[in-house]
N, C-alpha and C positions, 0 to 999 in steps of 0.2 A: 435701236442700237446706237444711232448717232447721238441721241440725247444722253444715253448712258456714258458714251465716250467723252462727251463734252463735260458732264458732271465729274467724271473721273479725272479729266485734265485739270479742272479747276480745284479739285480736292488735292491733287498732286502739287499744283501751284501754291496752294495754301501751306502744304507740308514743306515745300521748298522755302517759302518765306520764313516759316518757323525755324527750319534748320539753319538758315542763314543768320537769323536773329540769335539762335543759340551759339553758333560758331563764332560770331563776332562779339556778342555782348553777354551771353549767358554762361559760358564755360566757367567763369570765375566764381559764380554763385551756386554752382551745383556741387553736391557732396562728391568726394573722390570715388565712392562706391558706384555711383551712377555714370561717371564720366566715360568709361570705356564703352558702355552700351549706347549712350547718347551720341558719342562721337561717331560710332559705326552707323547708327541710325541716320544721323544727319548727313553723313557722307553718302549713304545709299540714296537718300531722298534727293540730295543735290545732284548726284551723278545721274540718277534716273531722269530728273527733270531736264537737265542739260542734254542728255542723250536723246530723250524724246523730242525736245524742241529741234535738235539738229536733224532728226529724221523727218519731222514735219516740214521743216524748211527745205530740205533736200527734195522731198516729195512734191511740195508746192512749186519749187523752182524748175524741176525737171519732169513735171507731170506729163507734158506733151512732147517729151524728148523724142526726136526722130519720127514724128508722126507723119504719115503719108495721107494724101487726100482720100484714098480709098478707105482709110480708117475713119476719116471725118464723115464720109458718106454713110457709114454704118452707125453713127451716133444717134441717140434719141434727141428730141427737140430741146429739152432742158440742158442736157450735156453740151449740145452745140452752142447754146447761149453762153454757158460758162467758158467754153473753149474760145468763143469770139471775144469775150471780155478779157481773157488771158492774152489772146493774140493782140488786142488793142493795147494792153499794158506794155507788151513787148515792143510795140511800134510807137511808143512815145505818148500815148494818151494817159491822162491823170484823172484822179477822182472818179474812178469807174464804179458804177452802181448797176447791178442787175436788178431790174424791177420785178415785182411779184408776177407769178405765172398767170393768174386770172385777173382780169381787169387792169391790164397794163396800158390800156389806151393806145395800143399799137407800137409802143416803144419797149423793147426788151432790155436795152442797155443805154445808160446815159453816161457820157464821158466828156472830158475836156481836153482840148489841145489848142495851143496858141490863142488862149483867152476866149475860145469859142466853145460853147456847150453843144454837143451833138447827140441826137437821139438815133439809136440803131434798132432796126427791125431785123431779126435773124431768121432766115428761112432755109432749113435743110430740106432740099427737094430732090426729086429724081427727074422731074420734068422742068418745063419752063416756068419761071416765076412771073405772074401776071400783074395786072394793074392793082389788084386788091392790096398787095403788100406795100406798094407805093402810096396808095390812098391811106392805109392804116398808119404808116409812119408819118405822113404829112399831118394827119389828124392829131396824132400823139405829139408831134413837134409843136403844134399850136396849143394843145392842152397843157403841156409842161413848160411852154414859153421858152423853147430852145432856139439857139441860133441857126442850127442846120439839122438836116435829117438825112439818113442813109439806110440802105437796105443791103445786108450781107447775105450772100447765098453760096452754097457749094455747087450750084447749078448755073444756068444761064437765064437771062431775062427775055421776055417776049418783046417783039418790036413795039407793041403798044405801051408796054411798061417803060421801055426806054424813052419813048416819045413823051409820055406823061411826066416821067422823072425830069426830063430836060425842061419841060414847061414849068414845073414846080420848083426846080432847083434842088431836087433830091439826088444825092450821090448814090451811085450803084456800084457795089463791089461784087463782081461775078467770080466764077471759078478761076479764070486766069489771074485776076487781081488778088483773090484769096491765096492762091499759090505764092504770089510775090510777098504777101504779108507773112506767110508761113516761113519764109527764109530767115526770119528773126527768131525762130524757135531754137532752143538749145540743141546742139548736135552732140 
């Protein structure tokens, strides 16, 4: 379904470009008999494209509007990764890239802030997040040659994970820090 919508969007974008070309350049060269129909068709294409993009922009900007942590707890893993990427963008990170699901080498998101490139491992858990997440992001941090590494969770970290993260210099973002980051979501 997503592929179909993407093709439909690009088809509509092509129609929009043709309609603009007609409106600005082609009207003078079209016979009078066709102008009324072509004017209406180009208007509908332009209005549909502009309206559709306005809806997409609104949906993208307010996707996580008024989101509560309880709703974050119910997310699937991939959705949580995209939520974290959106949250990082709202908190000043740039050039955000969500890595592939399989074979990501322990890094789910790569983002830049203050000239540093940071790799994030996203863990949506119900229990304590242990050493494995810290080890994975540290490995991915070295694999991608990143400046820093971090683990984001909607839960808490075990004491051994906190100790390992401190030794390795891995930033930990637990439930209370995630809640503070969520303050930047649109209300």
